[in-house]
Backbone as ProteinMPNN parsed JSONL, in Angstrom:
{"seq_chain_A": "MFYEKAISAWREGTAYSRVQLVVQYFQSVEGFTEAEVIRKLPGTSNDDKSPLDWIMKLFGLFSGSDPFYAVIAYRNFKPIYYD", "coords_chain_A": {"N_chain_A": [[28.828, 1.333, 5.148], [30.733, -0.872, 7.013], [32.092, -3.202, 5.389], [33.577, -5.757, 6.269], [32.247, -5.77, 9.171], [29.851, -6.01, 9.058], [26.705, -8.109, 9.248], [26.05, -11.149, 7.289], [23.556, -11.415, 6.121], [23.13, -8.197, 5.47], [25.41, -7.678, 4.195], [24.764, -8.862, 1.444], [22.483, -8.679, 0.885], [19.851, -7.768, -0.729], [18.004, -4.191, -1.247], [15.389, -4.432, -0.661], [15.22, -6.712, 1.052], [17.128, -5.281, 2.929], [15.611, -3.58, 4.14], [13.282, -4.959, 5.231], [14.715, -6.648, 6.938], [15.499, -4.805, 9.005], [12.877, -4.447, 9.498], [12.448, -6.698, 11.089], [13.758, -6.833, 12.842], [12.847, -4.414, 14.736], [9.996, -5.561, 15.011], [11.039, -7.548, 16.675], [11.714, -6.773, 19.101], [10.532, -6.431, 22.384], [8.354, -2.954, 22.767], [8.311, -1.172, 21.153], [6.685, 0.928, 18.725], [4.467, -0.231, 15.451], [6.349, -0.53, 13.125], [7.363, 1.738, 10.608], [7.888, 1.988, 7.192], [9.654, 4.162, 4.662], [10.235, 5.213, 1.297], [11.697, 6.33, -1.095], [11.646, 6.66, -4.428], [14.155, 6.679, -7.473], [12.828, 8.985, -9.637], [10.159, 9.043, -8.703], [7.526, 11.157, -7.358], [8.558, 14.41, -6.294], [7.416, 16.302, -4.077], [8.318, 17.817, -2.441], [6.246, 18.015, -0.099], [6.212, 16.722, 2.579], [7.793, 17.084, 5.955], [9.903, 15.303, 5.743], [11.039, 15.392, 3.489], [11.505, 17.668, 2.719], [13.511, 18.226, 4.914], [15.666, 16.034, 3.889], [15.885, 17.552, 1.353], [17.188, 19.991, 2.083], [19.887, 18.239, 3.016], [20.771, 18.199, 0.813], [20.29, 15.218, 0.527], [18.447, 13.772, -1.291], [19.025, 13.807, -4.424], [17.602, 12.96, -6.602], [18.154, 10.46, -7.85], [18.995, 8.263, -6.434], [18.19, 5.551, -4.549], [16.37, 6.297, -1.676], [15.541, 4.75, 1.729], [13.676, 4.639, 4.856], [13.639, 3.368, 8.194], [11.14, 3.939, 10.293], [10.556, 3.717, 13.61], [8.552, 4.112, 17.15], [9.637, 4.149, 20.579], [7.838, 2.855, 23.136], [6.857, 4.342, 25.497], [5.996, 3.538, 28.663], [3.706, 4.794, 31.061], [4.901, 6.33, 34.409], [3.462, 5.932, 37.238], [3.672, 7.278, 40.54], [3.225, 6.799, 43.96]], "CA_chain_A": [[29.343, 0.385, 6.455], [32.269, -1.45, 7.063], [32.058, -4.748, 5.347], [33.68, -6.626, 7.309], [31.623, -5.9, 10.55], [28.193, -6.222, 8.786], [26.304, -9.446, 8.733], [25.898, -11.45, 6.334], [22.109, -10.696, 5.359], [22.997, -7.431, 5.448], [26.361, -7.987, 2.862], [24.289, -9.98, 0.284], [21.002, -8.535, 0.679], [18.791, -6.319, -1.774], [17.285, -3.106, -1.17], [14.019, -5.086, -0.11], [15.494, -7.402, 2.049], [17.492, -4.578, 4.27], [14.231, -2.917, 4.979], [12.795, -5.776, 6.136], [15.766, -6.863, 8.36], [15.273, -3.82, 10.016], [11.557, -4.317, 9.981], [12.391, -7.809, 11.802], [14.289, -6.133, 14.684], [11.581, -3.353, 15.644], [9.201, -6.687, 15.676], [11.371, -8.648, 18.188], [12.09, -5.843, 20.215], [8.899, -5.959, 22.726], [8.132, -2.013, 23.292], [8.182, -0.183, 19.741], [5.34, 0.829, 17.805], [4.681, -0.864, 14.536], [7.616, 0.081, 12.148], [6.881, 2.65, 8.924], [8.601, 2.31, 6.125], [9.938, 5.549, 3.803], [11.004, 4.78, 0.155], [11.674, 7.598, -1.805], [12.487, 6.007, -5.232], [14.234, 7.811, -8.396], [11.845, 8.843, -10.865], [8.677, 9.316, -8.256], [7.351, 12.647, -7.464], [9.607, 14.992, -5.043], [6.724, 17.663, -4.232], [8.554, 18.62, -0.725], [5.027, 18.068, 0.953], [6.508, 16.418, 3.875], [8.691, 17.298, 6.687], [10.964, 14.571, 5.718], [11.133, 15.781, 1.816], [12.313, 19.321, 2.974], [14.689, 17.793, 5.515], [16.771, 15.579, 2.848], [16.199, 18.14, -0.031], [18.206, 20.806, 2.723], [20.78, 18.129, 3.227], [21.269, 17.211, -0.717], [19.691, 13.54, 0.683], [17.825, 13.126, -1.96], [19.044, 14.623, -5.681], [16.704, 11.852, -7.194], [18.959, 9.566, -8.74], [19.818, 7.571, -5.84], [16.877, 5.266, -3.701], [15.942, 6.152, 0.034], [14.891, 4.168, 2.705], [13.987, 4.717, 6.172], [12.448, 2.675, 8.946], [10.664, 4.574, 11.406], [9.731, 3.324, 15.122], [9.053, 4.846, 18.121], [9.516, 3.452, 21.971], [6.456, 2.939, 23.759], [6.774, 4.395, 27.139], [4.547, 3.368, 29.972], [3.738, 6.278, 32.447], [5.559, 5.954, 35.819], [3.048, 6.276, 38.558], [4.335, 7.308, 41.848], [2.051, 6.715, 44.96]], "C_chain_A": [[30.488, -0.192, 6.078], [32.209, -2.726, 6.522], [32.224, -5.655, 5.871], [33.044, -6.878, 8.31], [30.085, -6.083, 10.12], [28.068, -7.772, 8.587], [25.971, -10.127, 7.5], [24.445, -11.506, 5.503], [22.291, -9.008, 4.945], [23.775, -7.038, 3.837], [25.639, -7.996, 1.673], [22.917, -9.659, -0.064], [20.856, -7.792, -0.014], [18.55, -5.243, -0.795], [16.243, -3.335, -0.008], [14.375, -5.455, 1.071], [16.255, -6.56, 3.55], [16.627, -4.003, 5.475], [13.237, -3.891, 5.621], [13.532, -6.349, 7.161], [15.499, -5.949, 9.443], [14.02, -3.541, 11.037], [11.384, -5.278, 11.323], [12.625, -7.117, 13.145], [13.724, -5.117, 15.333], [10.777, -4.738, 15.864], [9.683, -7.488, 16.752], [11.689, -7.925, 19.312], [10.649, -5.691, 21.37], [9.583, -3.967, 22.996], [7.985, -0.513, 21.955], [6.958, -0.495, 19.182], [5.682, 0.177, 16.355], [5.336, 0.138, 13.413], [6.734, 0.797, 10.869], [7.889, 2.469, 7.939], [8.546, 3.389, 4.907], [10.279, 4.853, 3.088], [10.63, 5.743, -0.348], [12.76, 6.955, -2.986], [13.071, 6.591, -6.514], [13.026, 7.507, -9.425], [10.281, 8.923, -10.019], [8.723, 10.636, -7.872], [8.26, 13.066, -6.06], [8.695, 16.667, -4.695], [7.416, 18.346, -2.882], [7.373, 19.026, 0.385], [5.385, 17.562, 2.332], [7.649, 17.004, 4.725], [10.375, 17.035, 5.836], [11.676, 14.969, 4.428], [12.114, 16.939, 1.892], [13.71, 19.145, 3.517], [16.085, 17.281, 4.312], [17.119, 16.448, 1.675], [17.548, 19.293, 0.558], [19.412, 20.424, 2.614], [21.351, 17.436, 2.162], [20.985, 15.689, -0.208], [19.315, 13.152, -0.585], [17.788, 14.024, -3.636], [17.876, 13.876, -6.751], [17.21, 11.262, -7.873], [19.498, 7.917, -7.707], [18.749, 6.921, -4.665], [17.115, 6.31, -2.281], [15.252, 5.4, 0.605], [15.286, 4.196, 3.9], [12.721, 3.714, 6.708], [12.226, 3.575, 10.27], [9.774, 3.709, 12.526], [9.664, 4.051, 16.394], [8.837, 3.926, 19.452], [8.163, 3.485, 22.616], [6.871, 3.405, 24.713], [5.442, 4.194, 27.986], [5.124, 4.317, 30.972], [4.312, 5.255, 33.761], [4.779, 6.681, 36.787], [3.68, 6.246, 40.128], [3.219, 6.914, 43.002], [2.483, 7.756, 46.204]], "O_chain_A": [[31.108, -0.04, 5.026], [32.296, -3.572, 7.412], [31.343, -6.487, 6.089], [33.021, -8.055, 8.669], [29.225, -6.294, 10.975], [28.873, -8.522, 8.035], [25.547, -9.393, 6.607], [24.414, -11.641, 4.279], [21.535, -8.587, 4.07], [23.302, -6.501, 2.835], [25.885, -7.121, 0.842], [22.275, -10.147, -0.994], [21.716, -6.917, -0.115], [18.868, -5.383, 0.386], [16.158, -2.784, 1.09], [14.053, -4.838, 2.086], [16.123, -6.897, 4.726], [16.673, -3.915, 6.702], [12.453, -3.52, 6.495], [13.004, -6.546, 8.255], [15.305, -6.287, 10.611], [13.848, -3.045, 12.151], [10.656, -5.039, 12.286], [11.917, -6.932, 14.135], [14.061, -4.881, 16.493], [10.88, -5.142, 17.022], [8.97, -8.027, 17.599], [11.917, -8.449, 20.403], [9.798, -4.838, 21.119], [10.741, -3.661, 23.282], [7.656, 0.671, 22.035], [6.334, -1.552, 19.095], [6.852, 0.02, 16.006], [4.93, 1.223, 12.995], [5.686, 0.394, 10.365], [8.922, 3.091, 8.186], [7.521, 3.49, 4.234], [10.715, 3.776, 3.496], [9.483, 6.18, -0.244], [13.969, 6.754, -2.871], [12.172, 7.342, -6.893], [12.498, 6.479, -9.849], [9.269, 8.861, -10.717], [9.757, 11.295, -7.982], [8.558, 12.347, -5.107], [9.121, 17.793, -4.949], [6.951, 19.379, -2.402], [7.392, 19.858, 1.292], [4.764, 18.07, 3.266], [8.565, 17.464, 4.043], [11.33, 17.74, 5.509], [12.9, 14.849, 4.366], [13.184, 17.098, 1.306], [14.751, 19.586, 3.028], [17.093, 17.918, 4.007], [18.173, 16.35, 1.047], [18.57, 19.511, -0.093], [20.282, 21.235, 2.297], [22.115, 16.474, 2.233], [21.724, 14.893, -0.786], [19.861, 12.148, -1.041], [16.831, 14.704, -4.004], [17.419, 14.537, -7.684], [16.729, 11.416, -8.996], [20.094, 6.912, -8.096], [18.412, 7.731, -3.801], [18.139, 6.972, -2.113], [14.15, 5.208, 0.091], [16.422, 3.989, 4.326], [11.631, 3.379, 6.244], [13.099, 3.816, 11.104], [8.666, 3.197, 12.368], [10.688, 4.625, 16.766], [7.971, 3.051, 19.439], [7.475, 4.479, 22.383], [7.692, 2.577, 25.106], [4.287, 4.61, 27.898], [6.224, 4.567, 31.465], [4.216, 4.05, 33.995], [5.126, 7.784, 37.209], [4.079, 5.232, 40.701], [2.118, 6.726, 42.485], [1.735, 7.908, 47.17]]}, "name": "protein", "num_of_chains": 1, "seq": "MFYEKAISAWREGTAYSRVQLVVQYFQSVEGFTEAEVIRKLPGTSNDDKSPLDWIMKLFGLFSGSDPFYAVIAYRNFKPIYYD"}
């Protein structure tokens, strides 16, 4: 992050409060699915069972010593019907 450009809620927040902030952003904008939170904390199992685990390991993003947080929501697209 660029410290001087980040909002104070992000700069002064904890990891948990930052995740909640992103979840609230998705909830406040119409047209997104319910946000899913993924947490990978140091010392937890790293079985490589999910595609996310495999990708993170491939890029070296999860060494086991740093926490990883992701908030995922999908855009709900309404079908357009043409007459």
